[in-house]
C-alpha positions in Angstrom: 9.7 15.5 -19.5 10.4 17.8 -16.6 6.6 18.5 -16.1 5.9 14.8 -16.3 8.4 13.9 -13.6 7.3 16.7 -11.4 3.6 15.7 -11.7 4.5 12.0 -11.2 6.6 12.6 -8.0 4.1 15.0 -6.5 1.2 12.6 -7.4 3.0 9.7 -5.7 3.6 11.8 -2.6 -0.1 12.8 -2.6 -1.2 9.2 -2.9 1.1 8.3 0.0 -0.3 11.0 2.1 -3.9 10.2 1.3 -3.2 6.5 2.0 -1.8 7.4 5.4 -4.8 9.6 6.2 -7.3 7.0 5.2 -5.5 4.3 7.2 -5.5 6.7 10.2 -9.3 7.1 9.8 -9.8 3.4 9.5 -10.9 3.4 5.8 -9.3 0.7 3.7 -9.2 2.5 0.4 -5.5 2.4 -0.5 -4.1 3.0 -4.0 -0.8 1.1 -4.6 2.4 2.9 -5.2 3.4 1.2 -8.4 4.3 1.9 -12.0 0.7 2.3 -13.1 -0.1 4.9 -10.5 3.2 6.7 -11.3 2.4 6.9 -15.0 -1.2 7.9 -14.4 -0.3 10.7 -12.0 2.5 11.8 -14.3 0.3 11.9 -17.3 -2.9 13.3 -15.9 -1.7 15.1 -12.7 -4.2 15.7 -9.9 -7.2 14.4 -11.9 -5.2 11.2 -12.4 -4.8 10.7 -8.7 -8.6 11.3 -8.3 -9.2 8.8 -11.1 -7.2 6.1 -9.3 -9.2 6.6 -6.1 -12.4 6.7 -8.1 -11.7 3.4 -9.8 -10.8 1.8 -6.5 -14.0 3.1 -4.9 -16.1 1.7 -7.7 -14.3 -1.6 -7.3 -15.5 -1.8 -3.7 -19.1 -1.3 -4.7 
């Protein structure tokens, strides 16, 4: 449980930072900070965060 919460909180922080950076660069590829992203980043860690951005990028195509 402790690992899950650590990965989830760090994942949400990473998503927030990436969203801010992409907005600064003028790229509209923002993953929402919600329960689904919390559970995905908590379960899968960094690959889960990459998965969220990958799914969003595929949706744009």
